[in-house]
C-alpha positions as CSV (number, residue, x, y, z in Angstrom):
1,X,0.0,0.0,0.0
2,X,1.4,3.4,-1.0
3,X,1.8,6.1,1.5
4,X,-0.9,8.9,1.4
5,X,0.4,12.5,1.3
6,X,-0.4,14.6,4.4
7,X,-2.5,17.1,2.6
8,X,-4.5,14.3,1.0
9,X,-5.0,12.7,4.4
10,X,-6.2,16.0,5.8
11,X,-8.7,16.4,3.1
12,X,-9.9,12.8,3.7
13,X,-10.1,13.4,7.4
14,X,-12.1,16.7,7.0
15,X,-14.5,15.1,4.5
16,X,-15.1,12.3,7.0
17,X,-15.8,14.8,9.7
18,X,-18.1,16.9,7.6
19,X,-20.2,13.8,6.8
20,X,-21.0,13.3,10.5
21,X,-24.1,14.8,12.2
22,X,-23.4,18.1,14.1
23,X,-23.7,17.8,17.9
24,X,-26.7,19.1,19.7
25,X,-26.8,22.7,20.8
26,X,-27.1,24.3,24.2
27,X,-27.6,27.9,25.4
28,X,-24.8,29.3,27.6
29,X,-24.3,32.5,29.4
30,X,-21.6,34.6,27.9
31,X,-19.2,34.0,30.8
32,X,-19.4,30.3,30.1
33,X,-19.1,30.4,26.3
34,X,-15.4,31.1,25.8
35,X,-13.9,28.6,23.3
36,X,-17.2,27.1,22.3
37,X,-18.4,27.0,18.7
38,X,-21.3,29.3,17.8
39,X,-24.2,27.3,16.5
40,X,-26.4,30.1,15.0
41,X,-25.9,33.4,13.3
42,X,-26.2,36.4,15.7
43,X,-28.1,39.6,14.6
44,X,-27.8,42.8,16.4
45,X,-31.0,44.4,17.7
46,X,-29.2,47.7,18.4
47,X,-27.0,50.3,16.8
48,X,-23.6,50.5,18.5
49,X,-23.0,53.2,19.6
50,X,-26.8,53.8,20.2
51,X,-26.4,57.5,19.7
52,X,-23.8,60.1,18.6
53,X,-21.2,60.5,21.3
54,X,-18.1,62.4,22.0
55,X,-14.7,60.9,21.1
56,X,-12.9,62.9,23.7
57,X,-13.2,65.4,26.6
58,X,-13.9,68.9,25.2
59,X,-16.7,71.2,24.2
60,X,-19.7,70.5,21.9
61,X,-21.0,73.2,19.7
62,X,-22.6,74.0,16.4
63,X,-19.8,75.1,14.1
64,X,-21.8,78.0,12.5
65,X,-22.0,79.6,16.0
66,X,-18.2,79.7,16.3
67,X,-17.9,82.0,13.3
68,X,-19.9,84.7,15.0
69,X,-18.2,84.2,18.3
70,X,-14.6,84.1,17.1
71,X,-13.7,87.2,19.1
72,X,-16.1,87.1,22.0
73,X,-16.3,83.3,22.8
74,X,-19.2,81.0,23.5
75,X,-20.9,80.7,26.9
76,X,-20.9,77.2,28.4
77,X,-24.6,76.3,28.8
78,X,-24.4,72.8,30.3
79,X,-22.1,70.0,31.4
80,X,-22.6,66.5,29.9
81,X,-21.1,63.4,31.3
82,X,-21.4,59.8,30.1
83,X,-24.6,58.1,31.2
84,X,-26.8,61.3,31.2
85,X,-29.4,62.6,28.8
86,X,-28.4,66.1,27.7
87,X,-30.8,69.0,27.0
88,X,-30.8,70.3,23.4
89,X,-27.9,72.7,22.9
90,X,-29.0,76.4,23.0
91,X,-27.7,77.9,19.8
92,X,-24.9,80.4,20.4
93,X,-23.6,78.4,23.3
94,X,-21.3,75.4,23.8
95,X,-21.5,72.4,26.2
96,X,-18.8,71.0,28.4
97,X,-18.7,67.3,27.3
98,X,-16.8,64.2,28.3
99,X,-15.6,61.1,26.4
100,X,-18.5,58.8,25.6
101,X,-21.2,61.3,26.6
102,X,-24.2,61.8,24.2
103,X,-24.0,64.7,21.7
104,X,-26.8,67.1,22.5
105,X,-29.3,67.9,19.8
106,X,-28.2,71.0,17.9
107,X,-24.5,70.3,18.2
108,X,-22.5,69.1,15.2
109,X,-18.9,68.9,16.5
110,X,-16.7,68.6,19.5
111,X,-13.4,70.4,20.0
112,X,-10.8,68.9,22.4
113,X,-10.3,70.7,25.6
114,X,-6.6,71.3,24.9
115,X,-7.6,73.8,22.2
116,X,-10.0,75.8,24.4
117,X,-9.6,78.3,27.2
118,X,-12.4,79.5,29.4
119,X,-12.2,83.0,30.8
120,X,-13.5,84.5,34.1
121,X,-16.9,85.2,32.5
122,X,-17.3,81.6,31.6
123,X,-16.8,82.1,27.9
124,X,-15.1,79.4,25.9
125,X,-12.5,80.6,23.4
126,X,-11.6,78.3,20.5
127,X,-8.0,78.5,19.2
128,X,-8.7,76.7,15.9
129,X,-11.4,76.4,13.3
130,X,-13.8,73.4,14.0
131,X,-15.3,71.3,11.2
132,X,-18.7,69.6,11.3
133,X,-18.5,66.1,12.6
134,X,-15.2,66.6,14.3
135,X,-14.5,64.3,17.3
136,X,-18.0,62.8,17.1
137,X,-18.6,59.0,17.0
138,X,-21.8,58.6,15.0
139,X,-24.6,56.3,16.0
140,X,-24.1,52.9,14.5
141,X,-20.5,53.5,13.7
142,X,-19.5,50.1,14.9
143,X,-22.7,48.0,14.4
144,X,-26.0,48.6,12.7
145,X,-29.2,47.1,14.0
146,X,-30.3,44.1,11.9
147,X,-26.8,43.4,10.6
148,X,-25.2,39.9,11.1
149,X,-22.9,40.2,14.1
150,X,-21.2,36.8,14.0
151,X,-21.6,33.8,11.7
152,X,-21.9,30.3,13.1
153,X,-18.9,28.0,13.0
154,X,-16.4,30.2,14.9
155,X,-14.8,29.4,18.3
156,X,-15.7,32.2,20.5
157,X,-12.8,34.4,21.7
158,X,-12.7,37.0,24.4
159,X,-13.2,39.8,21.9
160,X,-16.2,37.9,20.4
161,X,-17.8,37.7,23.8
162,X,-17.3,41.5,24.3
163,X,-18.8,42.1,20.9
164,X,-21.9,40.1,21.7
165,X,-22.3,41.9,25.0
166,X,-22.0,45.2,23.3
167,X,-25.4,44.6,21.6
168,X,-27.1,43.6,24.8
169,X,-27.0,39.8,24.5
170,X,-26.1,37.8,27.6
171,X,-26.4,34.2,26.2
172,X,-25.6,32.3,23.0
173,X,-26.4,29.0,21.3
174,X,-23.3,26.8,21.0
175,X,-22.6,23.2,20.0
176,X,-22.2,20.8,22.8
177,X,-18.7,19.2,23.2
178,X,-18.0,15.9,21.6
179,X,-17.6,12.8,23.8
180,X,-14.2,11.6,22.9
181,X,-12.9,8.3,24.2
182,X,-9.2,7.9,24.8
183,X,-7.8,4.4,24.7
184,X,-4.2,3.4,25.2
185,X,-3.0,0.0,23.9
186,X,-0.2,-2.2,25.0
187,X,0.7,-4.7,27.8
188,X,3.9,-2.7,28.4
189,X,2.0,0.4,29.7
190,X,1.7,1.3,33.3
191,X,-0.1,4.3,34.7
192,X,2.1,6.9,36.5
193,X,2.3,6.3,40.2
194,X,2.5,2.5,39.8
195,X,5.7,0.5,40.0
196,X,7.4,-0.4,36.7
197,X,7.8,-4.1,36.0
198,X,10.3,-5.7,33.5
199,X,9.8,-4.3,30.0
200,X,7.2,-1.7,31.1
201,X,6.9,2.0,30.5
202,X,4.7,4.7,31.9
203,X,1.6,5.7,29.8
204,X,2.4,9.2,28.7
205,X,0.2,9.2,25.7
206,X,-3.0,9.2,27.8
207,X,-2.0,12.5,29.4
208,X,-0.9,14.1,26.1
209,X,-4.2,13.2,24.5
210,X,-6.4,14.2,27.4
211,X,-4.6,17.5,27.7
212,X,-5.1,18.2,24.0
213,X,-8.8,17.4,24.2
214,X,-9.3,19.5,27.3
215,X,-7.5,22.4,25.6
216,X,-10.1,22.1,22.8
217,X,-12.9,21.9,25.4
218,X,-14.1,18.4,24.6
219,X,-15.6,15.9,27.0
220,X,-13.1,13.1,27.6
221,X,-14.2,9.4,28.1
222,X,-11.1,7.9,29.7
223,X,-11.0,4.3,28.6
224,X,-7.7,3.5,30.2
225,X,-5.3,0.9,29.0
226,X,-6.3,-1.9,26.5
227,X,-4.5,-5.2,27.0
228,X,-3.0,-6.9,23.9
229,X,-5.8,-9.4,23.3
230,X,-8.0,-9.6,20.3
231,X,-11.2,-10.4,22.2
232,X,-10.7,-7.6,24.7
233,X,-10.0,-5.2,21.8
234,X,-13.2,-6.1,20.0
235,X,-15.3,-5.9,23.2
236,X,-13.8,-2.6,24.3
237,X,-14.3,-1.0,21.0
238,X,-17.9,-2.2,20.9
239,X,-18.5,-0.7,24.4
240,X,-16.9,2.6,23.5
241,X,-18.8,2.9,20.2
242,X,-22.0,3.1,22.2
243,X,-20.7,5.8,24.6
244,X,-18.6,8.1,22.5
245,X,-18.8,10.3,19.4
246,X,-15.2,9.6,18.5
247,X,-12.6,7.0,19.7
248,X,-9.0,8.0,19.7
249,X,-6.4,5.3,20.3
250,X,-2.7,5.3,20.7
251,X,-0.6,2.3,19.6
252,X,-1.5,-1.0,18.1
253,X,-2.4,0.1,14.6
254,X,0.6,-1.2,12.8
255,X,1.0,-4.7,11.3
256,X,2.9,-6.4,14.1
257,X,1.7,-9.7,15.5
258,X,0.6,-8.0,18.7
259,X,-1.1,-5.0,17.0
260,X,-4.5,-6.3,17.7
261,X,-6.2,-2.9,17.4
262,X,-5.2,-2.6,13.7
263,X,-6.2,-6.2,13.0
264,X,-9.6,-5.7,14.7
265,X,-10.3,-2.5,12.7
266,X,-9.4,-4.2,9.4
267,X,-11.4,-7.4,10.1
268,X,-14.5,-6.0,12.0
269,X,-14.5,-2.3,11.2
270,X,-14.4,-0.1,8.1
271,X,-10.9,1.0,7.3
272,X,-10.8,4.3,5.4
273,X,-7.2,5.4,5.6
274,X,-3.9,3.9,6.8
275,X,-0.2,4.7,6.3
276,X,0.7,8.3,5.7
277,X,3.7,9.9,4.2
278,X,4.5,11.7,7.4
279,X,7.3,11.4,10.0
280,X,6.6,10.8,12.8
281,X,3.2,9.2,12.5
282,X,3.1,6.9,9.5
283,X,0.7,4.3,10.9
284,X,-2.1,6.9,11.5
285,X,-5.5,5.2,10.8
286,X,-9.0,6.5,10.1
287,X,-11.7,3.9,10.5
288,X,-15.1,3.2,11.8
289,X,-16.2,0.5,14.3
290,X,-20.0,-0.1,14.8
291,X,-20.6,3.2,13.1
292,X,-18.3,5.3,15.4
293,X,-15.3,7.0,13.9
294,X,-11.9,5.7,15.2
295,X,-8.8,7.8,14.8
296,X,-5.8,5.4,15.4
297,X,-2.6,7.2,16.4
298,X,0.8,5.5,16.5
299,X,2.3,4.6,19.9
300,X,5.4,6.7,20.0
301,X,4.9,9.8,22.1
302,X,6.1,12.4,19.6
303,X,4.0,10.7,16.8
304,X,0.9,11.0,19.0
305,X,1.4,14.7,19.5
306,X,2.2,15.4,15.9
307,X,-0.7,13.4,14.4
308,X,-3.2,14.8,16.9
309,X,-2.2,18.4,16.2
310,X,-2.1,18.0,12.4
311,X,-5.0,15.6,11.8
312,X,-7.2,14.9,14.9
313,X,-7.5,18.6,15.9
314,X,-8.9,19.7,12.6
315,X,-11.1,16.6,12.5
316,X,-12.7,17.4,15.8
317,X,-13.1,21.1,15.0
318,X,-14.9,20.3,11.7
319,X,-17.1,17.8,13.6
320,X,-18.1,20.8,15.8
321,X,-19.0,22.9,12.7
322,X,-15.9,25.1,12.7
323,X,-15.4,26.5,9.2
324,X,-11.8,27.5,9.4
325,X,-9.7,24.7,10.9
326,X,-6.3,25.7,9.3
327,X,-3.6,26.2,11.9
328,X,-1.5,29.3,12.0
329,X,1.6,29.0,9.9
330,X,4.6,31.4,10.0
331,X,7.2,31.8,7.3
332,X,10.6,31.7,9.0
333,X,14.2,31.2,8.1
334,X,16.0,28.0,9.0
335,X,18.6,28.3,11.7
336,X,20.0,24.8,11.0
337,X,21.1,22.5,8.2
338,X,19.2,19.3,7.3
339,X,20.9,17.1,4.7
340,X,19.0,13.9,5.1
341,X,16.5,13.5,2.2
342,X,13.4,11.6,3.2
343,X,10.4,10.2,1.4
344,X,7.9,11.6,3.9
345,X,7.0,15.1,5.1
346,X,8.9,15.5,8.4
347,X,7.5,17.5,11.3
348,X,10.3,18.5,13.6
349,X,10.0,19.9,17.1
350,X,11.5,23.4,17.0
351,X,11.6,26.8,18.6
352,X,12.0,30.3,17.4
353,X,15.1,32.3,18.2
354,X,15.6,35.9,16.9
355,X,13.5,35.3,13.9
356,X,15.0,31.9,13.0
357,X,13.8,28.5,13.8
358,X,16.1,26.0,15.6
359,X,15.6,22.3,16.3
360,X,14.7,21.4,19.8
361,X,16.6,18.3,21.0
362,X,16.4,14.7,19.9
363,X,13.9,14.3,17.0
364,X,13.3,10.6,17.5
365,X,9.6,9.7,17.5
366,X,10.0,8.1,20.9
367,X,11.4,11.2,22.5
368,X,8.9,13.6,24.1
369,X,11.3,15.9,26.0
370,X,12.1,17.8,22.8
371,X,8.4,18.7,22.4
372,X,8.5,20.4,25.8
373,X,11.6,22.3,24.8
374,X,9.9,23.3,21.5
375,X,7.4,26.1,20.8
376,X,6.0,24.5,17.6
377,X,6.6,22.2,14.6
378,X,8.7,23.0,11.5
379,X,8.0,21.1,8.3
380,X,10.6,19.7,6.0
381,X,8.9,18.5,2.8
382,X,9.7,15.0,1.4
383,X,12.6,14.9,-1.0
384,X,14.2,18.2,0.2
385,X,17.2,19.3,2.2
386,X,17.6,22.5,4.2
387,X,20.4,25.0,4.5
388,X,20.7,27.7,7.1
389,X,18.6,30.7,6.0
390,X,16.2,28.7,3.8
391,X,12.5,29.6,4.2
392,X,10.5,27.1,6.2
393,X,6.9,26.8,7.5
394,X,6.6,26.9,11.3
395,X,3.4,26.0,13.2
396,X,3.4,27.4,16.7
397,X,2.0,25.2,19.4
398,X,-0.3,27.9,20.6
399,X,-2.1,28.1,17.3
400,X,-2.3,24.3,17.1
401,X,-3.7,23.8,20.6
402,X,-6.2,26.7,20.3
């Protein structure tokens, strides 16, 4: 079986996600909606700002009155602060006004206080000419009533919550999180806190995957460790298929004699994709078991992280209705040489340093410490080498996790 290119695999993964039914929705207060996916379009019922208001502290006036009062000044007829309803401006006067306060009817400009002096008789003298509309924020400058405020399919950010609040809404309809089962495979695995026996290792993949899912706001179904046994594998998958929207596994999807997960998916499930032209992560698998999607990740810790970020993350976001699932990519210059030509796209753990990208520690797929040293992934395309200074694509972890 030939290896599938990463971009082709991503298209296949996203198409599979798009074919699934969207989750149910729920209504959340704004303070609880951060990071959730908007389920319906939002329309504003109000103009923002709801009335003309002053952009700064100063004096409101009608500019035609200033022409007649160039020598004598304008009397100050009222004082307007934010939150009060002003009286109409008496023509031939000006009003002391503060930032955000409503513009009184009859005024058509505001001059900043720095350009005005007020004499002992209370007359305001304007140092400069003032044009109509100056320093006024007009009604509806930001948002017009009836306009679409936000489209569905976005993950709500702090600024989005503020925007929604600015039109008076205190709750939104969002998609419920997916129930994602996490299953680790292998008799060699032991949970942290337990003693290690001969040939055993601690189960780090469980914590990487649960952390990634929590960062995305999904509901984790912790399925623990699956022993290397074909009957247990089949029974566990059947049980999880009835409880989860998605099953994510680590390990056991290759073609070894003890890789019972891969064997079970091929014999009793529906295998959609297997073996990618990616390093680390070649055995990544997309399948279904009893109607439930299964994303099978390799067992090596670095491969788990890379394939989750590049393939599982966009899959889950698309399942939630997110339109734009592309990760942030930065164009950077290489701060290293890479002379080994590979036949797979290689995603190396790396960090930025003074505008250049440097490799972070050992790049073996079994080494996780370099991921903690790194701030993202840098891609070296199949069949290419890299010299210091060459342009490369860098994917920051912050963009990948969020």
